[in-house]
MITORGU-977878 format. One line per field, with one value per residue (C-alpha): residue number from 1; residue in three letters; x, y, z. Coordinates in Angstrom, 1 decimal, decimal comma. Layout:
N
pos: NUM / ...
code: Ala / ...
X: X / ...
Y: Y / ...
Z: Z / ...
# end
This chain:
77
pos: 1 / 2 / 3 / 4 / 5 / 6 / 7 / 8 / 9 / 10 / 11 / 12 / 13 / 14 / 15 / 16 / 17 / 18 / 19 / 20 / 21 / 22 / 23 / 24 / 25 / 26 / 27 / 28 / 29 / 30 / 31 / 32 / 33 / 34 / 35 / 36 / 37 / 38 / 39 / 40 / 41 / 42 / 43 / 44 / 45 / 46 / 47 / 48 / 49 / 50 / 51 / 52 / 53 / 54 / 55 / 56 / 57 / 58 / 59 / 60 / 61 / 62 / 63 / 64 / 65 / 66 / 67 / 68 / 69 / 70 / 71 / 72 / 73 / 74 / 75 / 76 / 77
code: Met / Ser / Trp / Lys / Ala / Leu / Tyr / Tyr / His / Asp / His / Ala / Gln / Gln / Thr / Lys / Thr / Glu / Thr / Trp / Gln / Thr / Leu / Gln / Asp / Arg / Glu / Gln / Ile / Gln / Leu / Ser / Phe / Cys / Ala / Gly / Lys / Ile / Lys / Val / Val / Val / Ala / Thr / Val / Ala / Phe / Gly / Met / Gly / Val / Asp / Ala / Gln / Gly / Val / Arg / Gly / Val / Val / His / Met / Thr / Leu / Pro / Arg / Ser / Leu / Glu / Glu / Tyr / Val / Gln / Gln / Val / Ile / Cys
X: -6,5 / -5,4 / -3,2 / -1,5 / -2,6 / -1,1 / -2,2 / 0,2 / -0,8 / 1,1 / -0,4 / -1,4 / -4,8 / -4,3 / -7,3 / -6,7 / -8,1 / -5,6 / -2,6 / 0,4 / 3,0 / 6,7 / 8,9 / 10,4 / 7,1 / 6,2 / 9,7 / 9,4 / 5,9 / 6,9 / 10,1 / 8,0 / 5,6 / 8,2 / 9,9 / 6,7 / 6,4 / 3,0 / 0,4 / -2,1 / -1,6 / -4,4 / -2,9 / -3,2 / -1,7 / 1,6 / 2,4 / 2,4 / 4,7 / 8,0 / 7,1 / 8,8 / 7,3 / 6,8 / 3,7 / 1,1 / -2,1 / -4,4 / -5,1 / -8,5 / -9,3 / -11,9 / -12,4 / -11,7 / -8,4 / -9,3 / -7,8 / -6,7 / -3,1 / -3,4 / -4,9 / -2,2 / 0,4 / -1,2 / -1,7 / 1,5 / 4,6
Y: 20,7 / 18,3 / 15,3 / 13,9 / 10,3 / 7,6 / 4,2 / 1,0 / -2,3 / -5,5 / -6,4 / -9,8 / -9,4 / -6,8 / -6,1 / -4,9 / -1,2 / -0,7 / 1,4 / -0,9 / 0,5 / -0,2 / -1,6 / 1,7 / 3,2 / 1,2 / 1,7 / 5,3 / 5,4 / 3,3 / 5,4 / 8,5 / 7,1 / 6,0 / 9,6 / 11,2 / 12,8 / 11,0 / 10,8 / 8,3 / 5,2 / 3,2 / -0,3 / -3,9 / -6,0 / -6,1 / -2,6 / -3,2 / -6,4 / -5,0 / -1,4 / -0,2 / 3,5 / 5,2 / 7,4 / 5,3 / 6,5 / 4,1 / 1,2 / 0,9 / -2,6 / -2,8 / -6,5 / -8,4 / -10,9 / -14,6 / -15,6 / -14,4 / -15,3 / -13,2 / -10,2 / -10,3 / -10,2 / -6,9 / -5,1 / -6,1 / -3,9
Z: 4,1 / 1,0 / 0,9 / -1,8 / -2,4 / -4,7 / -5,6 / -5,6 / -7,4 / -7,5 / -10,8 / -9,4 / -10,8 / -13,5 / -15,7 / -19,2 / -18,5 / -15,5 / -16,0 / -15,5 / -12,8 / -13,4 / -10,6 / -10,3 / -10,1 / -7,1 / -5,5 / -5,8 / -4,2 / -1,2 / -0,8 / -0,7 / 1,5 / 4,2 / 4,0 / 4,7 / 1,3 / 0,5 / 3,4 / 1,6 / -0,5 / -1,9 / -2,1 / -2,3 / 0,7 / -1,2 / -0,4 / 3,3 / 3,3 / 4,2 / 4,8 / 7,7 / 8,4 / 11,7 / 12,0 / 10,3 / 11,7 / 10,1 / 7,8 / 6,1 / 4,8 / 1,9 / 2,8 / 5,8 / 5,8 / 5,1 / 8,2 / 11,6 / 10,8 / 7,6 / 9,8 / 12,2 / 9,6 / 8,2 / 11,5 / 13,3 / 12,7
# end
């Protein structure tokens, strides 16, 4: 089984070695994910804000949220 995976980055902490994504790139990734064309997105918290997608089976956090409130905002749909 293979899944297409893309990354989504909001550039808040961009380094000089990272490839910049345009707003159109990020919008296309979000639309493709919500339409079910992409199964895996590696993203910053910014991706999840405003995503209204059914069928999300899991979210993996690299680090814990800084507060309980932040955690609730990230996991409640």
